[in-house]
VMD Tcl script that draws the C-alpha trace (Angstrom):
set ca {
  {13.85 -4.70 36.42}
  {16.22 -3.26 33.44}
  {18.23 -0.73 33.99}
  {17.00 2.43 32.64}
  {19.13 4.46 30.09}
  {20.96 7.61 30.95}
  {20.29 10.90 29.48}
  {23.57 10.38 27.35}
  {22.16 7.06 26.64}
  {19.08 8.61 25.39}
  {20.46 11.22 23.21}
  {22.53 8.63 21.60}
  {19.33 6.43 20.63}
  {17.72 9.49 19.23}
  {20.52 10.33 16.83}
  {20.68 6.38 15.96}
  {16.93 7.38 14.86}
  {16.82 10.60 13.39}
  {20.15 10.44 11.20}
  {18.56 7.81 9.05}
  {15.18 8.77 8.65}
  {16.26 12.25 7.61}
  {17.69 10.47 4.42}
  {14.84 8.59 3.78}
  {12.02 10.92 3.64}
  {8.57 10.77 5.06}
  {7.02 7.84 6.16}
  {4.14 6.29 4.11}
  {3.22 3.36 5.67}
  {4.66 1.84 8.61}
  {3.98 -2.13 9.33}
  {3.99 -3.00 13.22}
  {4.76 -6.47 12.73}
  {6.15 -8.72 9.69}
  {4.56 -12.20 10.29}
  {6.78 -13.70 7.91}
  {9.75 -12.73 9.47}
  {10.84 -12.50 13.36}
  {7.81 -9.93 13.70}
  {10.24 -6.84 12.89}
  {8.71 -3.67 12.31}
  {9.04 -1.95 8.76}
  {8.30 1.00 7.13}
  {8.11 2.41 3.20}
  {9.19 6.01 3.31}
  {9.24 8.85 0.31}
  {11.75 11.07 -0.98}
  {12.52 12.46 -4.08}
  {10.27 10.09 -5.86}
  {11.98 6.99 -4.45}
  {10.46 4.77 -2.32}
  {12.73 3.04 0.54}
  {11.85 -0.25 2.49}
  {13.60 -0.11 5.89}
  {13.57 -1.65 8.86}
  {16.02 -0.76 12.26}
  {15.88 -4.41 13.10}
  {19.48 -5.67 13.02}
  {18.10 -9.48 12.54}
  {20.10 -11.58 10.55}
  {18.57 -12.16 7.20}
  {16.76 -8.61 7.51}
  {18.41 -7.34 4.33}
  {16.91 -10.67 2.23}
  {13.48 -10.26 3.47}
  {13.60 -6.21 3.03}
  {14.57 -7.13 -0.86}
  {11.69 -9.56 -1.03}
  {8.87 -6.88 0.35}
  {10.73 -4.09 -2.24}
  {10.02 -7.20 -4.97}
  {6.29 -7.93 -4.05}
  {5.98 -3.92 -3.52}
  {6.88 -3.67 -7.35}
  {4.67 -6.04 -8.21}
  {1.83 -4.75 -6.39}
  {2.60 -0.94 -7.07}
  {2.55 1.22 -9.98}
  {6.58 1.42 -9.28}
  {9.81 -0.10 -10.39}
  {12.62 -1.65 -8.31}
  {16.28 0.48 -8.25}
  {18.84 -1.13 -10.15}
  {21.62 -1.60 -7.90}
  {19.45 -1.36 -4.80}
  {18.05 -3.96 -2.60}
  {15.42 -1.98 -0.73}
  {14.42 0.74 -3.41}
  {11.60 1.87 -5.79}
  {10.87 4.92 -8.41}
  {7.43 6.13 -8.26}
  {6.46 4.96 -12.17}
  {3.52 7.00 -11.83}
  {2.85 10.76 -13.04}
  {1.06 10.97 -9.48}
  {1.83 10.18 -6.01}
  {-0.87 7.66 -4.73}
  {-0.22 7.43 -1.03}
  {-3.29 5.58 0.12}
  {-2.57 2.95 -2.82}
  {0.82 2.38 -1.85}
  {-0.02 2.30 1.74}
  {-2.27 -0.71 0.87}
  {0.37 -2.21 -1.55}
  {3.60 -2.00 1.12}
  {1.07 -3.99 3.45}
  {0.02 -6.74 1.43}
  {3.74 -6.96 0.46}
  {4.49 -7.20 4.13}
  {1.65 -9.02 5.47}
  {0.56 -11.26 2.66}
  {2.66 -14.28 1.40}
  {0.47 -15.28 -1.76}
  {1.14 -14.80 -5.00}
  {0.72 -12.17 -6.97}
  {-2.43 -11.93 -9.09}
  {-2.21 -11.46 -12.17}
  {-4.77 -11.53 -15.36}
  {-8.19 -10.30 -15.27}
  {-9.17 -7.82 -12.59}
  {-11.62 -9.63 -11.19}
  {-13.43 -10.01 -7.44}
  {-16.47 -10.84 -5.49}
  {-18.68 -8.92 -3.98}
  {-18.95 -9.36 -0.46}
  {-22.37 -7.60 0.62}
  {-23.82 -9.66 -2.39}
  {-23.87 -12.18 -5.29}
  {-22.09 -10.31 -7.49}
  {-18.47 -10.67 -9.43}
  {-17.20 -7.13 -10.62}
  {-14.90 -7.21 -13.06}
  {-13.02 -4.13 -14.28}
  {-12.02 -3.42 -17.83}
  {-10.22 -0.67 -19.77}
  {-10.93 1.57 -22.73}
  {-8.71 4.35 -24.45}
  {-10.80 7.54 -24.48}
  {-9.73 10.69 -26.32}
  {-10.89 13.16 -24.01}
  {-10.16 11.11 -20.80}
  {-7.44 9.05 -21.48}
  {-7.19 5.41 -20.00}
  {-10.93 4.71 -18.52}
  {-11.71 1.90 -16.27}
  {-15.31 0.55 -16.71}
  {-17.10 -1.75 -13.47}
  {-19.35 -4.59 -14.62}
  {-21.03 -6.81 -12.56}
  {-22.31 -10.25 -12.91}
  {-24.56 -12.65 -10.77}
  {-27.98 -12.62 -8.71}
  {-28.48 -9.23 -6.99}
  {-31.82 -6.56 -7.80}
  {-29.87 -3.67 -8.05}
  {-26.22 -4.23 -9.54}
  {-26.00 -0.49 -10.47}
  {-25.54 0.47 -6.60}
  {-22.87 -1.68 -6.01}
  {-21.21 -0.48 -9.11}
  {-21.49 2.90 -7.95}
  {-19.99 1.85 -4.49}
  {-17.47 0.49 -6.46}
  {-16.57 3.37 -8.38}
  {-17.10 5.63 -5.46}
  {-14.37 3.45 -3.22}
  {-11.64 3.87 -5.97}
  {-12.33 7.51 -5.40}
  {-11.98 7.30 -2.04}
  {-8.52 5.03 -2.16}
  {-6.97 5.52 -5.22}
  {-7.57 9.44 -5.70}
  {-9.68 8.32 -8.86}
  {-11.90 10.19 -10.86}
  {-15.46 9.73 -12.04}
  {-16.36 9.27 -15.72}
  {-19.70 8.17 -15.05}
  {-21.48 5.87 -13.17}
  {-19.87 2.67 -13.90}
  {-16.60 4.39 -15.21}
  {-13.34 5.86 -13.67}
  {-10.26 7.09 -14.01}
  {-6.74 7.64 -12.40}
  {-5.63 11.66 -13.17}
  {-4.37 12.46 -16.01}
  {-5.87 9.29 -17.29}
  {-2.99 7.03 -16.84}
  {-3.15 2.75 -17.20}
  {-2.54 1.74 -14.08}
  {-3.54 -1.86 -13.85}
  {-1.57 -2.49 -10.63}
  {-3.34 -0.39 -8.91}
  {-6.70 -1.00 -10.36}
  {-5.99 -4.76 -9.44}
  {-4.92 -3.97 -5.89}
  {-7.69 -1.24 -5.00}
  {-10.75 -3.63 -5.94}
  {-10.97 -5.62 -2.99}
  {-10.94 -2.04 -1.18}
  {-12.91 -0.20 -2.96}
  {-16.23 -2.85 -2.52}
  {-16.08 -1.94 1.10}
  {-15.55 1.14 2.25}
  {-17.05 0.89 5.41}
  {-14.98 -1.83 6.76}
  {-11.91 -0.63 4.87}
  {-12.31 2.85 7.12}
  {-12.42 0.69 10.28}
  {-9.47 -0.77 9.39}
  {-7.02 2.02 8.01}
  {-8.24 3.48 11.61}
  {-6.97 1.02 13.20}
  {-3.65 0.57 11.35}
  {-3.13 4.24 12.00}
  {-3.68 4.06 15.82}
  {-0.90 1.07 15.64}
  {1.31 3.10 13.21}
  {1.45 5.84 15.96}
  {1.93 3.34 18.46}
  {5.02 1.94 16.62}
  {6.39 5.16 15.95}
  {7.04 6.08 19.35}
  {9.90 3.01 19.56}
  {10.44 2.18 15.96}
  {11.23 -1.29 16.46}
  {14.10 -0.75 18.81}
  {12.63 -3.50 20.94}
  {13.00 -5.94 18.01}
  {16.67 -4.88 16.69}
  {19.06 -7.04 18.72}
}
mol new
graphics top color blue
foreach p $ca { graphics top sphere $p radius 0.5 }
foreach p [lrange $ca 0 end-1] q [lrange $ca 1 end] { graphics top cylinder $p $q radius 0.2 }
display resetview
């Protein structure tokens, strides 16, 4: 069995955790295992609209990996890299969308595929429909997103309504009509619209995923990745 830590060693260890966390701000999301780099734990923190990607791991190459994650996050979410940094990005939208940022950060860490661009399209996982999200300017509501569907399904309106509801749930969006929604203040945010479509189409499964992820995050917060820091 390993040697247990003394009281003074425990205090030193707690100080090593507390000091950087105070400067990083609040934790938006914690990914317990980075499957593409030594299984390190990586967190996303927010302070004064500045996001910081952080790990307590000291494995060689961490800085390069964190830079990759920050850049992927900047392609997935409505954020912009902070010049001269490798791990920071500033929120570009007027509102802070915590849940969308959580999804974006998790994908930035766990997925390794090219970031999608172009039309915002996704197949429905509950029917043979294919959803498309388009946008249009409205004098009253700003930028409004319209959900349409193509394919063989008896009542596509029901699925479209459900997708709009998913955007409300996960993106903090406002329903304009049965097939239309907007982000707060009517901002145009195509990156978040693209990111959230796969989640919005299947609310119940995503809720289960979130519950599981939050449980894992709570467990990881207790150790903050120190088992992987050597």
